[in-house]
N, C-alpha and C positions, 0 to 999 in steps of 0.2 A: 697448948695450941695445936700441936700435931694430932692429938687424939680427937679434937673437935673437927679438924679437917678430914681425918680418916672417916669419922662417922658421917660427915656431910657427903663425902665422896661415895661411901657405901650406900647412903640413901639415894643419891642421884643415880647410881648404877642400878639399884633395885627399881627405882621409878622408871628408868628407861627400859629395863627388861620387861616390866609389867606392861608398859605402854606398847612395846613391840609385840608381846603376846596377844594383847587385846586387838591390836591392828591386824595381826595374822588371822585371828579367829573371825574378825569382821569381814576380811577380804576373801577368805577361803570359800564360803558358800557362793559368792558371786562368781569366782573363778570356776568352781565346779559346775555351776549352773550354765555358764557360758560354754564350757568345754562339752557338756552333755548336749547342749543345743547345737553346737558345731558338728557333733557326730551325727545327729539326726539330719542336719542340712547336708552334710557330706554324703549321706546315703541317698538323699533325693537328687543331689547333683550327679552322683554316679549313674542313677537311673536315667536322668535327662541327657547325659553324655553317651549313654549306651555302654557304659563300662561295668559289665557284670562282675568282673574280678574285684573291682573296688567295692561294689555293693556287697558282695559276699564276704569280703575281708572285714567289713564292719559288723557282721553278724557273728554272735557267739556260736561255737560248734554245736551247742544244744538249743539254739534259738527256735522259737515257735512263732509261726505266722498264722494269724486268725483273720479270715476274710470270707465273705459270702457264706457264712455258716459252716465253713470248713477249717480244718487245722492242718498245717504242713510243718514238717521239720525243715531245717536249713537245707538239707540235701534235696528234699522233695521240692522246696521252693526254687532252688537253683536249677533243677532239671525240668520243672514244669512252668510255674507261674512267673518266674523272673523275666523271661523273654517277653511275655505279654505286657508286664509292667513297664519294661523299658520302651517297648513300642508305643504304649499309651502315653507315657511321660514325654516322649519325644514329639508325639502328635498333638497332644492337648495340654497346654501349660495349666498348672493349678496356681491360683492366687491364695497365698497364705493369709488367713484372717486373724490369726493369733497363735502364739506359742507360749505355753505355761510350763515351767520347769519346777519340780520339787526334788530336792536332794536330801536323802536321809542316810548318812554314813556313806557306804560304798554302793548305794542304790539310788537311781534317779528315774523319775518318770516324766515324760514329756508329752503333753497333749496339745493338739492343735486342730483347727478347722480350716477347710479350704473351699473355694468356689472354683469349679472346673467348667470351662466353656470352650467349645470348639467343635471340630469334626474328627471323628475316628472311624476309619473304614467306611466312609461315606455316610455315617450316621451322626446327626447333631447330638452334641453332649452339652447338657446344662444341668449340673448337679452340685450338691454340697456334700462335703465329706467330713468325717471325724477320724482322727488318728491318735492312738496311744502307743508310745514306745516305752518299754522298760529297759533300762541300761544298768550295767554293773561296771564298777571301776576295776581295772586290772593294772598290772605293772606298766603297761604300755598306753593306758588311757581308758576311755569309756568304750564299751562294746554293747551292741544291741542284743538283748536277751529275748525280747518278745515284741511283736508288732500286732496291733489290732486295728483293722481298717473297717469302716462302714461308710456307706454313702446312700444318697437318695436323690431322685430326680427333682429338680426345682419345678414348681408350678407357677404359672403366671400370677404376679401379685404377691408372691411369698418370698 
C-alpha cells in the first residue's frame, strides 16, 4: 500500500510541476508584452510631462532615432530634437489608435498609430502618425533601442 501511495504522490507532484511550467510559459509573453508596452507609454508620458531625464533614461546608450529622413544617436537626440519633441507633446496631444506588441526572446517591437490635432506655434496641426519602437530586455527591464517615427497631414475626408 505504501508503494502505491508513493507512486500516486509522485504522479501528483509531477502533474503539478508540469501544470505550473505550462502556466508560467503561457503567462510570460503577456507579462513581457505588457512590460514592453509600459516602457513605450512611459517614454511618451515623460515627453508630455517635460521630463527629458526620464525620457533619456528609457533609451539604450546606443539607441537610434529615425525621423524626417534623418538618423540621430541618443546623444544627438538628447541635445537637439528632444526639446522640440517635449514642446510638441505638451502643446498637441496625440490620440493613440492602436498598439501592437511582438516579443521574441529578449527583443520586442511595438508599433502604433496616432492622430494628432491641435495648434503648435500658432499653426494648426491635423496629422496621422506611425511609430515603431524596438526594445531589448535588460536586467532592469525593457529599454528602447530604436524609434522610427513618420507622419503625414490629414486631408479633408480621409
